[in-house]
N, C-alpha and C positions, 0 to 999 in steps of 0.2 A: 210469270204471273200473267203476261199478255196472252200467252198461248192458252192458259187455263181459262181466262175470260172468253176468248174466242171459241174455245171448245164448248163451254157452257152455253154460249149464244147459239151455236149450231145445233146442240141438242134441244134447246128451247124451240128453235124454229121447226125442228123435226116433230116435236111433240104437238105443235099447234096445227100440223097438217091434218086432213081428214083421216079418221081412224083407220083406216086401212086403205089405203089406196086400193080398194076393192071395187068391183063393179056390181056388187049386190047390196041390197039393203034388206036386212032380215033374211027371209028365205026367197025373196024375189029379185030378179035382175033389175038393175037400174035402167030407166028408159034411155039414158045416154051416158057416155063415159064420164067418170069423175075427172075434175081438173088435174093435170099431171104435176101437181105441186111438189110431191115427193121426188119424182124423177128429175124435175128441174134442179132440185138441190144436189142430187147425185151428179148431174152433169156439170153443175157449177164447181163442185169440189174437184171433179176430174180435170176441168180446165185449169184450176188453180195449181193442182199438182204438176200438170204438164208444163205450165209456164215456169214454175220454180226449177224443175229438173232440166229444162232447156238452158237455163243460165249456169247450171252446175254449181251455183252458190247456195249456201244455207240448205243443204240436202236434208238436215234434220227437220226443217219445216215441212219439206215435202213428205217425209215419213209421218209427221203429225197429221197432215191433211189426209194421207192415205188411211191412217187409223180411223179418222173421222168417217171416211167413206164406208168402212166396214160397220161401224157402230150405227150410223144413221140408216144405212141400208137395212140392217137388222130391225131397227125400230119402225120403219115404215113399210115393212113387208117386202123389201127388195134385197134380201140378204145375199142371194147368189150373184146378182149383178154388182152390188157394192163390194163384195169380197173379191170378185174377179178383177174389177178395176183397181182395187187396192193392191192386189198381187202384181198387176202390171207395173204400177209405180214402184213397188218394192224392187221389182226386177231391174228397172231403169236405174234406181239409186244404187243397187248392188253392182250393176255394170260400171257405173261411174266410179265406184270405190274399188273396183278390181276384184269383187267377190263373184266370180263367174259361175261357179257351181250353184250358189244360191240364186243368182239371177236366172239361170237356166230353169231351175225348179219353179220360180215365180212365173215366168213367161209361159212355161208349159201349162201351168194351172190356168192361166188366163185364156189360152187358146182352147183348152179342153172345155171350159165352161161358156165361152162367148164366141169362139172363132170357128165353129163347125161349118158355117156357110161361107164358101170360097168367094162369094161376091160381096161379103160384108167388109166394112171398114175394120172391124175387130180382127178378122182373119188376116187382112193385109198388114195391119199395124203389128200384130203379134209376130208374124213371120219376119217383118223387118227387124224387130228386136232380136229374134233368134239369129238372123244373119249377122248382126253386129257382134253378138256374143261368140258365135262359132268362129268368126273372123279373128277375134282377139285371142281365142284359145288355140288357133292354128288348124282348126278343122275346116279347111277351105272348100271341100266338096259339099259338106252340109251347109256351109255358109252360102255358097252360090245357089244351091237348091232353094233355100229359104228366101234369098233375095229375089230370085225369079218369080216365086209364088207371090211375093208381096208386090212386085212390079206389075205383073199381069192383072192382079186384083185391083190395084190403084188405077191402072190404065183403063180397065173396064168401067170403073166407077166414074171416070172423067176427072180424077183427082191428080192433075198434072204436077202440082207442087210436090206431093209425096212420091209420085212416080219418079220425078227428077232426083229427089233425095236418094231413092233406092238405086238409081243408076250410078250415083257416086259410089255407093257401096259395092256394086257389081264391078265397076272399074277398079276398085281397090283389090278385089280378088284377082282380076286379070293381071294387075300389077304384081301381086305377090307371086303369081305363077309365071312372071316374066313374059307375058304375052302383051308386048308394048303397043302393037298396032290396035288390038282390041281395046286396051285400056285407054289409049288416047282418043279413039273415036267415041267411046262410051262417055268419057269425061266431057268432051266437046259438045256432045248431044245434051248432056245434063246442064252444062254451063249456058247453052243457048236458051233452054227453058227457064232456068233460074234468073237469068238477066231480064228476060221478058216479064217475069213475075216480080222482079225487084226484091228477091229474097237474098239480102246481103250476107246473112250468116252462111247460107249454103253456097253462095257464090264464092266466098272465101275458101271453103273446103274444096270446091272443084278446082279453083286456081292453084292451091297448094299441091293437089294430087297431079294436076297437069305438070307442075314443076318437077315432081318426082319422075314422071315419064321422060321429060327432056333431060334430066340428069342421067338417067340410064342410057339414053342414046347419045350422051356426051355433047348435047347442045346446051352448054352451061349458061350462055348469055340469056337465052330464052327462059331457061329454068329460073335464073336469078330474078328476072323481070316478074314472072308469075309469083314467086315467093314474096317479093316485096309488095306486090299488089294485095296478096292475101294478108300479109302482116298489117298493112295499112287499114284494111277492113276490120281485122281482129282488134286492133288498138282503138279504132273509132267506136266499135261496139262494146268496148271494155270487157272483152272475153279473154280472161287470163289463160284459160286452158288452150284456146286456139293460138294465142300469142306464143305460148311455150312450144306448141307444135311447129309453128312457123320458124322460130329460132332453131329448133332441132333440124328442120328441113334445110335451112341455110347452112348449118354446121355440116350436115351430111354431104351437101353439094361441095363445100370446100374440102371435105375429106376425100371425095372422089378425085379431086384435083391434087391431092397430096399437100394441100395447104393447111397443115394440122394446127398451127397456132391460131389462124383465123377461125378454123372449125371450133377450137376450144373456146374462143371468145363467145361464139354464138351459143354453145352448149351451156356455158356458165351463166348466160342470161336466162336460159330456160330452167336451170336447176332450182333456183329459189322459188320460182312459180310452181314447179312440180311439187316441191316439199310443202308449200302452202296449201295446194289443192288436196293433197293427201291421197292421190290415186297411186297405189303401189306399182301397178304395171307400167304406167307412164313414167313414173319416177325411175323405175328400174331401167326403162329403155334409154332415158337420158344419161343415167349413170353408165350404162353399157357404151353409149356413144363416146363419153369422156374416156372411159377405160380403153376403148379401141384406139382412140387418137393417141393416148399416151403409149400404147404398145407400138404403134407405127413410129413414134418418136423415140422408141427404145428407152423410155423412162418407166421402167417396170415397177418400181416401188409405188409411184403415183397410180399407175394402172391397177395394181393389186388392190389399193385402198378403195377405189371407186367401184371396181368390179365386184369386190366382196360385199359391199353395201347393196349393190344392185341384185346380187345373187340372193341375199336374204329376202329382199322385197318381192322378187319374182317367184321365189318358192312359196311365200305366204299367199300370193295371189294366184298361184297355179297358172302363171302366164308362160305356157310351154314354149312358144316361139322365142321369146326373150331369154328364157332359161337355157335353151339350146345354145345360143350364141355366147351367153355368159360362161357356161362351162367350157366352150371351145377356146375362148380367149384367156380364161384362167389357166387352162392347160398350157397355152403358149407362154404365159408369164412365168410359170414355175419351170418350164423347160429352159427358158432363157436364164433363169436364176440357178440352174443346175440342181433343182429340187425334183429329181426325176420321179420319185414315188408319188409326190403330190400331183405332178403333171400327168402321170398315168391314171391316177384316180379321177381327176377332172375329165380326162379324155374318155374314160369309161362312162362317166355320167353323160357326157355329150353324145356319145354313140347311142346310149340307152334312150335318151330323150328323142334323138333324131329317128331312131327305129320305131319308137312309139308313135311319132307323127306319121311316118310312112305307113305303119300298120293300120292306123285309123283310116287313112285314105284307101288303102287296098281293101280293107273290110267293106267300106262303103261301095266301092266299085264292084266287088264280088256280089254284094247284095243286089245291086242294080242289075247285074248280069243274070243273076238267078231269077229275078222277077221276069226279066225279058225272056229268059229261057223257058220258064214255066208257062207264060201266057202265049207266046208266039210259036214256040218250037216243041210243044209237048209231045206230039206224035213222033217227030224225028228223034227226040231224046229216047223214047222207049225203044225204037228200032236200033239206035246207036248203042244203047246199053246192052241189048240182046247180042249184038255183034261183038261188043267188047267182052261179054261173058264167054262167048264161044272161043274167042282168041285167047282169053285168059286161061281157060281150061287146057287148050293146046299147049300153051306156054308152061303151065304147071307140069304137064306130062313130060315135056322136054327137060325141065329143070330137075326132075327127080333123078335123071340119069347122071347129072353132073353135080348133084348136091354135095356129095362127099368131097369132091375136088375143091369146090368153093369154100367149104368149111375149113379144109386144111390150109388153103391159100389165105383165108381170112386170119386164121390163128397165126400163121407164119408172119404175115404182114403186121399183125398186131404186136407180136413179140419184137419184131425188128423196129417198129415204130417206137415202142416203149424204150428200147435200148438207145435208139438215136436221140429221143427226147431227153432221157436221163443224162447222156453225155453232153448234150447241148445245154441243159440246165446247169450242170456242174461247171462247164466252161463259162457260162454267163455269170454264175455266182462268183467264180474266181475273178473274172474280169471286173465285176462290180466292186468286189472287196478291194482289189488293187487300186481301182479308180478312187474309191472313198479314202483309202490311206494316202494316196498321192495328193488328193484334194486337201486333206487335213494337214499334211506336211507343208503344202504350199501356203495354206492359211496361217500356220504357225510361223513360217518363214516371213510372210508378209507382216504379221504382228510384231515379230522381233525387229525387223528392219525399221518399221514405223516407230517403235519405241526408241530405238537407238537414235534415229534422226530427230525425234522430238526432244530427247535429252540433249543432243548436240545443239539444237536450236535454242533450248533454254539456257545452256551454258554460253551460247553466243550472245544472247540478249543480256544476261547478267554478266557482262564483261568486267573482269576484275580491274582492268586498267580504267574503265569508265567509272566504276564505283569508287576507286581510289581517288580519281580526280575530283569527283563530286564531293567526297568526304573532305578532301584537302581544301576545296574551295569553301566549304562550310566552316572549316576550322579557321581559315584566314579571315572570314567575315566575323567570327566570334572574337578572334584576337584583336581585330581592328575596332571592336566595339559595335559593329553593325549587326546587333543580335536580331533585329527585325527581319532583315534580308536573309540572315542565316536560318531563322525559323521558317520563312517561306520556302527557301531552298530545301531544307530538310523535309518539310511537309510534302513538297512535290516529289522528292526522291522516294519517300515512303509510299506515296500513292502509286508511283510507277512500279515499285517492287511488288506491292500487293497485287496490282493488276496482272503483272507477269506471272506471279505464282498462281493466281486464280485461273488465268487463261491456260496455264500449262496442265491443269488437272484433267481437261477433256481434250480429245483430238479436234473437236469442233467448237467454235464460239460464235456468239452473235456478232454480226458485222458492227453493231453499235459499240460492243465491248472492245473490239479490236481498235476501233477508231478512237475511243477514249484513251486507250493505252498509248496510241501514237501521239495524241495531244499532250499527254503527260511527258512523254519522252522529249518532244520538241520544246516544251516549256523549260525543261531542265537544260537543254542545249542552248536555249535563248539566254538563260541566266549566265551560263558559262561564256557565251559570246557577247555578253553585255547588250542583249536585245538587238543585235545586228542582223537577225534573221527574221523574215516575215513568213508566216505559215498560213496556208488556206486549205480547207477541206471542203470538197463539193460532192454531194451524192445526188444522183438522178432522182427527180421527184416521183418517178414511177416505182422506185424501190423503197421498201420499208426496212430500215436497218435492223429492227427488232424481229423481223420475220425471216431474215436470211442468215444462214450459218455458213461459216467458212473455216478452213483449217486454221488453227491457232498459230500465232507467232510467225506470220509470213511477211508482214509489211515492214517491221522495224529494221531489218538488215538493209533495205533499200533506202530508207530515210537516213540511216547512219552513213551509208556509202555516199549519199548526196552531200551530206554535211562535211565529212572528213576528207573526201577526195574531190569535191567540187567547190563548195563554198569556203572551205578552210584556206585554200590557196588563192582566193579572190583578192585582187589588188584594187586600189582606188576607193572612192567614196560611195560607190553604188552599193546599196544594201543587198544582202543575200535573200533569196526567196525560194520557197518550196511550195508546190501545188500538188495536193493529193486529190484525185477525182475518182469516183466510182460510177460506172455506167453499165449498160447491158446491150447485147446484140443477139437477137434470137434467143437461144438458150445458153448463152455464155455471159459470165460476169467479168468485167474488164476493169482493172485498176491501172491508173496512169499517175506516175510520179515525175514531175518536172522540176528542174532547178536551173538557176542562172549562173552556175559556177563556171569553172575554167574549161570544162569539157574533158572528155576521156583522154584525148591525145596529150594534152598538157599535163594532166594528172599522171599518166603513165611515165612521162619523161621525168617528172619529179620523183616518182617511186624509184626509178633506176639510179638517181643521184644520191638516194639515201644510203647511209651506212647500214642501217637495220631495215630489212625488208619486212613488209607486212602483207599478208594475203587475206583477202576477204572471204573467210570460210563461211560466214553467215549466208552469203548469196548462194554458194554451191550447195549447202545443206538445205536451204529452202527450195531450190529447184529440184533436188533429189526427192524431198518429201512430196512435192506437188506431183511429180511424175509417178511416184509410188501410189499416192491416194487416187489420182484420176486414171491410173493405168495408161497414161499417154506416153508412148515411147517414140513417136514418129514426128508429130507436129510440134513447133516451138511453143513453149509456155511463157517464157520470159524473153522480151526483145529490148535491146538498147538502141536508141537513136540519138545521133549527135545533132544538136541544134546550132544553127549558124545565123548570123545577122545578114543584113543586105549586102555587106562587103565580103561575105564568105568567111568571116572570122568566127571561131567557136564562141558560142554564147550560152552554153548549158547542155544538159543531157535530159532525155526523156526515157523512162522505163515503162514498158507495157507488160502487164501480167494478165493472161487470159485463162480463165477456168471454164473450159467447155463442159457442158452437161453437169455443172457443179456450181452452186447448189441447185435445188429444185425451185426455179423462178416461175411464178405465175403472174404475169403482168396483164 
């Protein structure tokens, strides 16, 4: 409603201006120019549009004012200028939204109608916008050409602010082409001008670009300083888009140093800002950065998820440079996952996009060479062509004598090549078929082993001896008339059995579900031991138990071992205690179980004295399952540590269970 009222007001103002901003009255010329009321309104709307697009917020409002430019220009007899200025703003909005083809058409229209004079502001402004668009689409030769046209025009006009902005763009092209010295000197020149003019917005852009240069030359301390200075400016000016850019730059810097967790922290700060602003190319670039970091960390499932989303956005925006890298890393992900057909498909797409970028550059260079050739060396070209024609005729005469031989040699080579290729393809096909069969057999073997170990783990948890003792205790409580405790005991037993059966249905369960099962088990044991056992569970505040999945049925054997081989033999009045803690280190999840029992040495001596020997199969089954799931055959997964008091006497046991690269933890 507000936009409609404003639009009505603008039309009303246009209608009240002199009927045609014309310099004639009737059939005679006016003695002096009419007041430029209509043109003032056009320039006011142009300034409003530019102010809105600079903030990159509420771009729909910018489009509204651009539409008003066209309508009011038509109403006051300035249709061409109003339409051209509107097309310029359409182009800037489309650029911010990643619609580069539409933006190119808009700016080309603007230049065609208002930018013919190379000394005009319109010519310089239009070429600056072309430079930005060509830079984002990867056409760096055209981008650099447009930037230099804009810079020379701004400099001639004495417009040092816009000239400095253009230098930042030129430096970015040098940076893309890895010409670090030229990029650094260009950015430093622009920064000096911008600081004198106190244009904080452009100062931040120059600082972040200088940070990029120092990253490439591995001067990371200076790079980080420039990035933080740029970030401070972006936050102070409330420019979300540049804030996201600065977070991405910091993430790239950590990535160059192979500090991938720190890099991910910065990228995940940028991603929600990207999604909010809605620029598909910038969002795709951040998703690419996240995917590359996960590839470097060998977390290929996470990498695939972010790269696939980035690929969709980059394809929609026709963001060719980003698309090239997305295809490249998607190919690596599928190669690591042994999906070779998918990997080959993405590699083919990567090569196609890369070749298309190179083709555009080569075509531009050939056109420039052709123009130079035609203007400066035309006479030499004619003489050279005549000489080449003469040599060509001589060569044709020589070739006629050996033409039959070449034809025969070509046919023979072709047949040989076809046979060699056929044999090679057959061998490759056979090898691929054998590899697929072996892979399927290995997968089936893995599944069978995992199912067998899961069943053994389930049988170890639903221990018949334990269930019998529980039911016997409940029966004694009933016979003694203590039905209340019997009901509580029976309820806890049913809860534990239900959780065991639920968790056994899937190979992975939420950490919170496994911890509830452990609590139910400990509560049963506390009833049997007449509440002589204290139990405490601690989870790191950085971990969300509902977002982390672990292999099911891995903790109960260790708690059972702590109770029956540690606390069960404890003498004296000291209460037994068990501490279960969950923490993380880098990309590993760590479980720690501590008890204050008699220790492993004393427990082993008691085992030897027993008539009936018991072996803890649950621990062995659990370790075998974890090794199979994580495919870890070298490093220890489970470690036992003997605890001793200040006198050196045993005072308990600590068990450490470390799951490296499992599960996918993002802290």
